[in-house]
N, C-alpha and C positions, 0 to 999 in steps of 0.2 A: 418411397424413394421419389425425390423431386425430379421434374422433367429435365432440369439442367444438370443433373448429377453426373459426375464423371464416373468412370468404371468403378464398380464395387463388386465384392464377392457376396453373393446372395444365395439363398436356398429357395427353390421353387419347383413347380411342375411344368413340364414342356409337353405340348400336344402337337403332333404332326399328323396332317390328314391330306389325302389326295384321292383322285379318281383312278380306280384300278383300270389298267389297260387303256389309258387315255389316247395314246398314239393311234392304235388300231381303231378306236372309237371315232376319232376325228377324221380318219381317212374314209370311214364308212358314211358319215353324215355330212361331211364337207366342212370347210374352214369357218364359214360364217355361222353355221348352226352350232359348231363346236364352241366358237367364241361366245355366242349367246348362252349356250348351256353352262359353260364354265362361269360366266358372270352370275347366272342364276344360282349355281351351286355355291359359289363363293359368298353370295349374299346370305344364303341359308346358313352357311358355316359361321359367318360373322355374327348373325343374329344369335345363334346358339352360344357362341363364345361370350357375346355381350350379355346374354341372359344370365350367365353364371359368373359374371364379373371378371372374365379373363381379359387379357390384352393381346391384340393381334400384333405379332412380331414382324412378320413379313409374308408376302405372297410369293409363291413359287410356280408360276405357270398354271398347272392344274391342281395346285395344293396350297396349303396355308400352314403357318406355324403360329402357335399361341402360347402365352405364358400365364400361369396362375400363381398367386402369392409371391410375385417377383416385384412388380412395380407398385403395388399397394397391398395393404393388409386385407386379407379375406378370411371369411369364416370357412373352415374346412377346405382349404385350397385344393388338396389332392382330390377330395370328394367332388368339389365343384368341377374340376377338370374331367372327372369320370362322367358327371352329369352332362357336361357340354359334349363330350365325345358321343355318348349315347343319343343325345338330341340330334347331333349331326347325322349319325347313322339312321335313326328313325325318321328324321325329317326328309332325308333324301329318299329313303325307302317308301315313305308315305306319299311322296310326290311322283311315284313311278308311273302311274297311269297318265297323269298330266304331262310329264316330260316325254313319254312315248308319243303322245298326241302332238306335242309341240315340236319335238326335235327328231321324232322318228325312232328314238331309242332312249332307254333309261340308264343313267350311269349308276355305278355302285362304288361306294367309298371304302377306304380302309384307314384305320386310325392307330397310331402308336402313342403311348404315354409313359413317361419316366420322370422321376423326381430326383433332385440332388443339388449339389452346389453349382453355381453358374457365375461367370464373370460377365456382368451386364453393363452396357453403356449406350450412349446416344439415345436416351429416352426423351422423346419430345412431347409426351403427355397425351392423355385421352386414349380412346379405344383404337385410334389410328396411329398409335405410337410406332415409331421405327426403333426397333431394339436390335442391337448387335449382341449376340451371345456367343461365348466361346467356352468350350469345355466338354467333358465327356458326357454330361447329362443330355445336352442337345443331340450329340452324335448318337447316343443310345436310343433316344426317342425316335430319331429318324430311322434307325435300323429296325426298331420294333414295328414301325409303320410298314417298312418294306417287306417284313416277313408275314404281315397280316394277310389273310385271305380277303377277297372282296366281301364287303358287308360285315367285317369283323373288326373289333377293337381289342388290341393286345396291350397289356400293361406289364410292367416289370415287377419282380418280387419286392423291390424296395417300395414301390407305390402300393402294392397290394397290402404290405404290412401296415400301412397307414390308414387303409380303408377297410381292413378285414372286419367282417361282421356287419359292415354297412353296405356291402355290395355282394352280388352273386357272381362268382367267377369260376371258370373251369381251368384246372391246372393243366397246362400244355406240356409240362415237363421242362427239363433243361435244354437249352438251345445254344449251339455254338454261334458266336457273333464276331464279326471282324473287329480286331483290335482288343479282344478280350482273351485273357489267358485261360480263364475257366468258363465253362458253360454257364449261362444265365437261366434261372428259373423264370418262366413267363406264364401268363394267365390270359385267358380270353374273358373279357368283361361282358357279362350278360345283362345285368340289371342293377339298379340301386335299390336297396331296401329302405323304403321311406320311413321317416319318423324315428330312426335309430341314430342317436348321437355317438360321437367317437368315444365318449366316456362310457355310454351304455355298451358299446361294442367291446371295449376293454374289460368291463365288468363281466360281460357274458362269456368271455374267453376263460374266466376263472382264475383264481389265485393258484400258486404252486401248492403242491401237497404239503400238508402240515405234518412235520416230522418230529419225533422224539419228545413229545410233550404230554404223554399220557399221565404221568405222575402229577404234573402241574395242574392239568385240567381236573384231575381227581381231587386235589387239594382245594381248588376253587369251588367245586361242587359240594364238598364237605362243609365249607364255610357257608355256602348258600343254604344248605339244609339247616344249619344251625340258625341262620337268620330267619328262615321261614317258620321255624318253631317259635319265634317271638323274642329272640335274644339278639342283641347287636353282635355282629361278627365282623372281623377286620382281616383282610388279606393284603399283605404288602409284597409287591413284586419288585425285586431288586435285580438289576443287571446292567452290563455295559451297553453302550449304544449299539443297536443292531442285533442284540442277542435274541430279540423276538418278544419283547414285553407287549408291544401293541398288537402283534399278531396273535399272541396268546389270549389277550382280552377279546380280540375280534372273534376268535373261535368260540370262546366262552359265551360271549354275548349272543352269538348266533343260536346257541343252544337254549337260551332263556325262553320260557313259555310266555309269549307276549300278553296273553290274557290273564296271566297269574302274577307276573312280576313286572314292576315298573322300573325302567332303566333311565338313569340321569347321568350324563357325562359332562365333565369339564376338564380342562387341561391348563397347566401352568406353562408359561412360555419364557424363553430367555429374554425376549423383549417386553415381557409383562411382569417381571419380578418387582417392578416399582409401582404396580397398579394394585391397590388394596383389594383383597378378596376377589381377584380376577376370575377364577373359575366359577365361583358361586355367583358373581355378578352376571356372568354369561349365561349361567343356568337360569337365573331369574329373567334375563332378557328373552331367552328362548321361550320360557313358560308364558311370558307376557306377549310374545310375538312382536317384540319392540325393535324397530329398526334403529340403527345407530344415529340416523339423522332426526329421529323423533324429537319433537319439542318438549320442554318440561310439562306443558299442559297436556300433551298427548300421553306422556308417561304417567302423569298424575291420574289421568282418567283410567288408564289400564290398571294401575296399582289399586285405585279405588274399587274397581270391579272385582279384582282378585280378593281384596280384603273382605268385601261384602260376601262373596261366595264362601270364603273360609271362616267367616264369623269372627275375625280378629278385631281388636280394639284399634280404630284408625289412628288415634293419637299416639299409641305406643308402637305403631307399625309403619304408617305412611312416611313420616320424616326420615326414618332410617333406611327404608327401601329407596327413597328418592336420593338420599346421599350415596348409598351403595351404587346406584345407577349413574351417578354423576349428573343428575338432573335437578338437584335441589335448588329451589328458588327461595326468596326471602321468607315467604310464609311457611317454608318447610324447615326453617332453621331450628336447631335444638337449643333453645335459648338457655344460656348459662350452664350448659353441660360441658364438662371437660372432655378432652380427647379420649381418655381411657374409658370414660362413661359412654361416649358415643360408640366407640369400638365394641364395648361389651354389649350394648343394646343392639347393634347391628348383628353381632354374633347370635344373640338370643332370638332375634327375628328370623334369622336363617335356620336356627335350630327348630323354631316353631313351625316353619314351612316344611322342614324335613319330617317333623313329627306328624303334621297334617297329612303329608303324602303317605307316610307309613300306615296311617290309620285307614287309608283307602285300599292299599294293597302292599304286599312286601316290596321293598325298594332296594335296588342296587345302585349305589352311588360310586361312580368311578372318577377319580381325579388322577390324571396322568402327569408325569414329569414333575414330581414334587421337589426335585432338586432345584427347580426354578420357582418354587412357591414363594409368594410374598408373606411377610410375617403374620398378617391378619388371617390368611388361609391356614397357616400352620397352627395358629392359636385356636381357630375354630375346630380344626381336626383334632387337636389335643383335647378340647372339651368333649367332643363326641366320643373319642377313643378312651380317654382316661376315666370317664364316667359312663360305662356302658348301661344302656337303658333297656327296658323290656319292650323294645320295638322290633318289628320284623325288618331290620336294616342290615345290609351288607355294605361295608365300605371297602373299596379296593383302591389302593394307591400304588403307583409305579414310580420308580426313581432309580438314579444311577448310584453306584457305590460312593460312599462319602457322606450321604445324607443320613443323619441320625437325630432322633428325638427321644425324649425320656420314655414315651409310650411305646417305643419300638419293642421293648422286651416284655410287655404285658402278657399275661397268660392267655387272654382271649384273642391275641393277635397271631395270625398264621403267617409264617415267612415262606415266601416262594422265591427261589433263586434259580432261574432257568440256567442250565448248564450248556456249554457248547454242544451243538448237535454232533453226533458221531460221524466218523469218516464214511460209514455206510450210508448215513442220511445225506451227507454232501454228495456222495456218488449217485444216490438215487435222485437227488434234485437235478444234478447235471444231466443224468440220463433222461429224466423226464423232459427237461427243456430242450435237450438235443436229440429227441426221439428220432430214430431213423439213421443216426450216424453210427457207423461201426467204430468210431474213435471216441465215443462218449466216455468210456471207462478211462482211456488214456488222458482225456481232457480233465476228467474228475481228479485224477492223481495230481495233475498240475494245479487244479483249483484248490485242492485240500491244503497245499502249501500256503496259499494266499488267504483262504477263508478262515483258517484257524477255528473252525467250528461255529463261526458266527453266521446265523441264517441270512441276515441281510447281505453280508459280503458274498455268501455262497450264491444267493439269488442274483446279485448284481454281476458276479463273475459269469454265471450261466447266461445271462442276457448278453454279456459282452462276447462270449464264445459263439452264441447264435449269430450275432452281428458279423463276427469274423467269418463264420461259415458262409453266411449269405453273400458277403463281399467277395468270397472266393468261389461263388457260384455253386455252393453245396459241398464242395470239397474242403477238407481240413488241412491237407498237406502234411508235412512232417511236424511232429509235435515241437521239435526244437525251433521251427520256423515261426511259431506263434508266440508273441510276447504279450503276456497279460499285464494290465496296468498294475503298478506296485501297490496301490492303495485305492480306497473307495473314491477318493476325489478324482483320480484319473478315470475311474469307471463312469462316474457321473459326467465328467466333461466329455467323454466319448459320445454320450447321447446328447449332451447340451450342444456340442459342435455340429450335430446333424440337424438341429432345429433351424428354422428360418431366421434371418438376421433380426427381423422385427420381434419375433418371439424371444430371441436371445436378449434383445434390448429390454423387453418387458420383464423377463426373468431377472435380469440384472437390477432393474429398478425395484422389482418386488423383493429381491434379496436384501436391499437396503431398507425396505419398509419393515420386514420382520418375517418370521416363519409363517405366520398367517397374514394375509394381505388382501386389500381391496383392489380388485382388478381395475376399477376405474381410476384409482389414484396411480397405480402402476402405469396405466396407459397415458395419463396426463403428464407424468414426470419423466417419461422415457426419452425426452429431448427430441421429439419429432413433431412436425406440423404437416398435415393435420395429425392429431393424436392417433396412435396405433389402435386398430380394432382389437377389443379384448377377446374377440372370438379366436384370435390366434393362439391363445393359451391352450386351446384344445390340443395343439401339437405337443405341448409339454405334458398334458394329461396323458396323451397317447403313449409317450415314451416313459411314463411313470416317474416323472420328476416332481410333479405337483398333483394335487387332487382337489376336487371341489368340496366345499363345506357348505353349511347352511347359509353362511353370510358372505362367502367369497371363495377364496382358494387358500391352500396351505402347501408348503413344501412337504414332500413325502417324509423327509427326515431332516432334523437340524443339520446333519452333516451335508445334506444336499444344498441347503441354503448357504452354509459356510463355504462350500466349494465354489458356488457361483459368485458369491460376494467377493471371494478372494481373487476373482478375475479382474476386479475393478482396481485401477490404479488410484492413487491418492486424489488426484485432481478430479477425475470423474466421480469418485465417491462423494467428495464434498459437494459437487454440483448436484448429484442426485439427492443427497440429504437436504440441501437447500431447497430444491424443488418440492420434495415431500413436505417439508416444513411449511412452505408457502401454500401448498394445496390444503394442508390441514388448517392453516390459519384462515384460508378462504372459507372452508367448510364450516368452521366453528367460529366465524367472525363475531357472532352474537353471544357465544358462550365459550370463550377460549379456555375457561377453567376445566371444561370436560376433557380437553385434549392436552392438558398442561404437561403431562409426562412425555407424550409423543412429541410435542412441540419443543420441549426442552432438549430431548434426546437428539432430534434431527438438526436443530439449529447448532447444538454443540458439536455434533459430528461434521457439520458443514463449516466449522470454524468461523461461526458468526456469533461471537460472544455477546455483542450488544443486543442481539435479538434473543439469544439463549437465556440470558440472566433473568429477565422478568418471568419467563416460563419456569425456570428452575426454582425461583422463589415461590411461584404459585403452586408448583408441584410439591415443594416442601411443605407449604401450608396445608395443602390437601391431604398429604399423607400424615401430617401431624394431627389434623382433625379426625383422622380415622385411627389414630394411635399406632401408626406404622412408623415407629420412631427411628429405626435404623435407616430406613429408606429416606425419611424426611431429613435426617442428618446428612446423608450423602448429597441430596439435592442442595441443601443450604451451603454445605462445604464447597461444592463445585461452583455455585454461584459466587461465593466469596473469592474463590481462587481466580475465577475469570475477571471479577471486578478489580482485584488487586494486581494481577499480572498484566492486565491490559489498560490499567488506569482509567477505568470506565466511570463516567459520572452517573450517579443514581439520583432519582427524584427522592424527595422526603418520604413519599409514600413507600417506595421500594426499599429504602434504607430501613424504615420502620418494619415493613413486612419481613425483610431478611433477618434482622437481629431479634425482633420479638419472637419469631418462630424458632430461630436457632438457639437462643438462650433458653427457651422453654424446653426444647429437646434436651439440652445439656442439664437442665434441672431435673427432668425425669430420669436422666442417667446419673445424677448426683455428681456431675463433672463441674464442681464449683470452682476449682482452681482454673480450669480451662475458661470458664465464663469470665472470671476476673481478668485473666491475661488478655483475652480478646477485647473486653471492654476498655481496658486501659490502653491497649495498642490502637484501638479504633475510636476512641472517645470523640475526637473531633468530627469524624464522619457520622457517628451515632447521634451527636447533638443536632445534626441537620434534620433529624426526624422529629424535632420538637414541634414542627408545624403539622404533624399528625399526632395530636395530643393523646388520643386514647392509646395508641400503640406505644408511644414514647413513655407514657406512664407505666405501661406494662413492662417495658424494658427496664425502667428504673426499679420497679418492684422485684423483678427476677434477679437483676444484678445485686440489689440490696440483700436478697436472701443468700446469694452466693458469698457476699462479704460476711454475712452473719455466720454462715456455716464454716467459714474459715477463721472465725473469731476476730474479724476486723470490724468491730462494732462502730468505731468512730467513722469509718467510711460508709457503713450501711445506713445509719440513721438519717443523714442528709438526703439520701436517695428516696427513702420512704417518705420523708417530710415533703420532698418536692413532688412526688407522685400525688400525695394528698392535696397539695396546693393546686396542681393542674386540675384535679377532679373538682375542687371547689370553684376554680375559675371558670371551668367549662360545664359545670353541673353534670359531671360524669360520675355516676355512682360506682362504676366498676373501677375507675382510677382511684377513687377514695378508698375503696375496699382493698385494692392491691396494696396501697400504702399502709392501711391499718393492719392487714394480715402480716405484713412484713414487720411492723413494730411488735406484734404479738409474738412472732418467732424470736425476735431479738430479746424480748422480755423473758421468754422461757429459756433461752440459751445463756443470757447474762442476767440471772436474777439478782436483784438488789432491792433496797428499801423502796416500797411502793410499786414494785413490778407487778405483783398480783392484782392490786387495785387498778393499775393502769390497763392491764390486760382485760379485766372485766369491763372497764369503761370503753375500751376499743371494741369489744364484742357487742356491747350495747349499742354503740354507734352504728355498727354494721347492721344489726337487727332493725334499728330504727330506719336506716336508709332504705331497706328492702321491704320490711314488713312481711306480709304474706306472699309477696312477689319474689322472695329470696331465691337466688339462683343456686342450683344444687352444688356446684363447684365451690362457690364462696361460702355457702352455709356449712358444708362439710368441713372445710379447713378452719373456718371460724370456730365451729364446735370442737374440733380436735384441739386447737391451741388453747382455747378456753379451758378445756378439760385437762390438757397437759399442765397448764399453770396450776391447777388444783393438785395434781400429782406432785409437782415441785414444792407446793406449799405444804403438802402432807395430808390432804383430804383424800386418803386412799379409798375409803368406802364409796365416797361420792364419785370419785374418778372412775372406779370400777363399774359402778352402775351406769354411768353415762357412756363409758367405753363400750359396754355391752349394747346399749341403745344405738350407738353410732355403728357398731358392727352389724347389728340386725338391720339397720336402715340401709347399709351398704348392700346387704343381701337382697333386700326388697327392691332397691333401685338398680341392682346389678351394676354397682359402682365399685370398681376395684379399689379406688382411692379410699373410700369409706371403709371397705373391708380391711385394707391394710392398716390404716390409722386406728381403726377400732381395735384391731388385733393388738396393736402396740399398747394401747391403753389397758386392755385386759391382761396382757402378759406382764407388763411392768408392775401393775398393782397386785396381781397374783403373786409375783416374785416377792414383793414387799410383805405380803401376807404369808410368805413361806409355803405357798401352795405351788410348789415347783413343777409338779407333773402337769397341772393344768396350764401353767405358764409355757411349758415346753410344747404342749399340744397346740395351743392357740397361736404361739409364735411361729410354729411350723406352717400353719395354715396361712398366716399373714405373709410369710416369706414366699409362699407358693402363689398366692392369689393377689397380693398387693399390686398397686398400679405401677409403681416406679421403683428405681433402684434405692431411693431413700427408705421406702417402706421395707424393702427386702433386707437391706443391711441392718436397719434398726431391729427388725424382728429376729434376724439371725443372731445379732448381738445379745438380745434378751434370751434367746434360746440357749446360747452358749453359757451365759451367766447362770441360768437356771439349772443347766446340766451340771455345772461345776458344784453349785450349792446342793444339788440333789445327789451328789456322790460320783457322777460320771466326770471326773476331773479331766481325764485324758481326752475324751470326746468333746467336752465343752471347751477345753483349752485350744484344741485344733480350730474350732470355729472362731473363737475370740482372736487368735493369732491372725487368721486369714482376714477378718474384718478390720483389724488394726492396720494390717499392711495395706488394704484397699483405702483406708482412711488417708494414708499418706499419699497414695497415688492420685486420689481424687481431690485432695485438699479439703476433705470433709471432716474438719476438726470437731464439728458439732456432735459427732457420734462418740467422741471421747467420753462424754458423760455416761455412755452405756458400756463401753468396752475397755477403756484405758486402765482404770483401777482394777476391774475384774481380771485382766490379763495377769497382773501381779498376784492377785488373790489365788488364781489357778496355779501359779508357780509355787506359791507357799503351800497350798493344800496338796499339791502334787509332790511335796517333799523338799522343794528348794526354798527353804525359809529365807535364807539370806538374799537370794535372787528375787524372791517375791517381795520382800520388804523394800528392797532397793528400788524395784520397779514402781511400787506404790508411792514411795516418796517422790520419785521423778514425776509420776502422774499428778501428784498434788501440785507440784511446781508448774507443770504444763497447764493444768486447769486454772490455777490461781493467776498465773501471768496472762492468761487469755481472758480472764474475767468470768470463768465458769465456776461460780462459787458453789453451786450444787454438786458438781463433780468433785471439786476439791474437798468439800465437807464429807461426802460419802466415802472418799478414799481415806480421810482421817478416821472415820468410823470403822472402816475395814481394818486399818492398822491397829486401832484401839481394841477391836474385837480379837484380832490375832494375838496381841500381847496379853489380853485378858485370858484367853484360852491357854496361853503358855504359862500364865501364872496360876491358873486354877484348874486346868483340865485334869481329870482323873486318868485319862488314857495317855500313857506315855509314848513318845515316838519309838519306833523300832530301831534296832542297832544301825541299820543302813542309813536311816534318816539322821540318827544321832551323829554318825561318823561324817556324813555329808555336811552337817551344819554345826559341827563341834565348836568352831571359833565363834560363830554367831551366837550360839547358846551360851557359851562362856561369858561373852560380852554383854548379853542382853537379858538372860534369864533372871539374874538377881534384881534387875530394875524393871521387870515386866509390868508390875502394877503401876509404877510411876509413869512409865512410857505410855501405858494404856490411858491413864488419866490425862496426860498431856495431849494426846491425840483427840480424846473426847472433848477436852476444853477448847481445842482449836476448832473443832466442828461446831461446838456450841456458839463460839464467837461469830462464826460465819452465818449460822442459822439465825441467831438473833438479829444480826445486821440486815439480813435480806428478807426477814419475815418468813423464813422457811420453818414453820412450826413442827413439821414432821422430823426435820433434821434435829431440832432442839430436843424433841421428845426422845429420839433414838440416842443422841449423844448424852443427854442427861441420864437416861436410863443406864447406858453403859458405864458412865462415870459412877453412878450409884453402886453398881455391882462391883466395880473395881475398888471403890472405897470400902465396901463391905468386906471384900477379900483382904483389905489392909487393916480390917478391924476398926475402921473409923466410922462407927455406926451413925453418929449424929450428922456427919457430913454426907454420909450415904443417904440418910433420910431426906436431907435438904435437897440433894441432887434428884432423888426420885420424886420429891414434891414438885420441883420445877418441871420434871418430865410430865407429871400428871397435869399441871397447869397448862403446859404446851399442848398436850394431846386433847385437852378440853376445848381448845380453840378450833379444833378440826374434827373430821369424822374418820377415825381410824380405830375401829373396835378392837382388833387384835392387839395393837400396841397398848391401848387403854387397859385391856384386861391383864396383860402381862405386867404393866406397871402397878396395877392394884394388887396383884398377887405378890409381887416383890416387896411392895410397901408393907403389906400385911405380914410378910415373913420377918420383917425387922422388929415387929412387936410394938 
């Protein structure tokens, strides 16, 4: 509080001290001696007050009034007042012999101390400040002094509650006091216990009794025993806020044998849901003893030492740990690795660290508040839980209702759902806290109505009732006279309002920072000069609103943080968030990317869009680099919203960063239509990114792929060509590669004469550009599209072999992209070879483990098709229908090659011949009009095969199918052979025109069989001969053998 501050309401401690029996004393020694003695006593009192950072309020003849934690922030203000009081008493007593010699007699002092709210004014600064105080706190301190015996220090119950455990005091019982309706409990202060902090004292008083959790503890111990036997065990604790999840874990953790089990704890936070792998990053920081302000060089040195001890490969470990810690420098970069690959390798490094720890001793890994987990953390836990290992590892996760993952129902997962504690337990808790009160049971009955079996609520209500009883001097009055707060927020605020003003300011600032907070930042941003002393937070620790952590403080519960944050009006909130952002910007001035999420959040909350946008973009890029796609999407979308709604100008670099990152996220999500609409709406703005050529070329490549997947080839090709031109002009291999890869995608989606040769030429150019220095991302996608072009051409055996190699390479590199695309190649070509069970198996793996939505949808489409062809028509059709619907929502028309015709085929094989044939005819038109000749040709072959089966099949349809398709059969059955030949001819024409030799082989083979069925043997032989010539140009042994067999059968 500044010297010129007008009256304010504050919380502090008041000390009154005077000389006992001074009037009689003065008469005995004379006025001059009495004056000299009082001046000596006052000097000693002032010294004691000054020694403990108090402020002298006023002199009162033979006495003095002093304030602690009122005019300035103090560490342990109430304790300092006690120390000053004891020093006054001991100082005067220690000078007894000297004073007797000098004045003829020795005075004895008495002191009274009380704490509470004060109205304070007229502060003129310094230890000689003149302070006017008004209020019951000062009156009570004065009356306590009056009731003290000579040489005695008397303190109130309120003050004792704040220093309990830190002082030695004698309970003097309740005393009646003027102006008080109820007696006040008072204590004689004897001594201060040195070296005991307020938090130590609070801990020493112990937690409340642990009620009604025997079954939950038993379940945890059973899981622990399973883990200690060498098998991964998982325990998931689910419950509402305050039900006792954290307390349950605390009690379980206390029972762990420290010399036999290693405990590692991390927590997810509401303010950390956008920070990739947050709990694991904090675990690594703790293991490295790495401070947040550590430089990249310091972090690198610590990481290097850990890697050396563990015997890990530095090149496969250090870059990913540095990225995880947010300390990566240029030489830590994972060159050429895609975000999904980096994310996979970070997860693998963390798994390796856990395996190493388990090899040393059984490990208990606790991750709290999973409902706030970032996607990377969820994915890592999924890997650990879905694939249980023979490690002595116990994983414990806590979360609120509503959090669900696929691994939730696995057989080795134990579910623990703490129930509300019983009414008896609530009563016992109230009785324990209110021990000594004959109304505890009555109070418990009232608390039961409010607590609803929630232990946190019950404990908070108990504390509230204790406060009410203390304020009433130990009496409880009539039950109906006591009004309990209606919810936890009110109970929190009852204690918050009892804190000193500066502590309240600190807590409000901290609540804006987050559940976990840095006390120095809270002090700096609390809008006070000089900054508030962080030691004042001990007050909040004492009343159980916050608790210390290894790196700072945290609010006891998220609800506590919310309650305090809600006290802030909009204006002060913005001011605080702005101050927090500025403090973070100052701290991370040389490495702002490390605090990108925090800076983005606080500038945004401060309503400072111009400052928020660059950090939102940086946070989006950071999360994209760690494959935290949904979080990255949120950051990019928010940045764009602020830019457009506030008409903010962006530099070329920021435009490039925003759209290159956002388009990449959308590509991973297969949101091609969204990318197109965004590009077309913002093209003028996006073109300003041209002065950042590398990222601009990346934008062009990404948007070109979006146009390609929406079958807008005429708009895609110029973008790919421009990306290549930029790369050639700037000597940027990545830009050239982006353009070349785009053209390869286009060739595979719109096959035509020369497409296969052009794709091979483009692949060769990419290989020549990079040589042995090929980047994993570019190499993988180049290999896939080169291989896919072989599948389109009909080189089924070749494509299958190379697909397996790509898949295995993905496994080796832990690259989900290569796993997904390799699985696509294997499944597609196995389906062509009619090995449907293997196609279903590998497509399922690809859908589960692939890097992005494109991989997943294509794999699922291949799985659905293979299920239909393998006889599970209903199951396969459900998958195909779902994928086809998503194709429309995403404008992902490129997947029509996989699912469009097969949807109709499933309808036909499911008994709806008319509906199936109609659908396939429409699919042909959709594919043809879009330029997808392979899809159109395959649909023609499907129809030709259906008509051929109708004409030659020995198995006749059942009555229900006949009835359902009577009109269709009457119209088409007589012409089935000719219709089959017509569709095979249409496919032949397309296959010949586009160099799709596999299509030619299939269509000519089908045509030959149809002609044979029509007894046109010579024409049949000619068709089969063409099929043989076509298959001779490719590697497809199954089809080659089938054609040879059918040719031989003609004689």
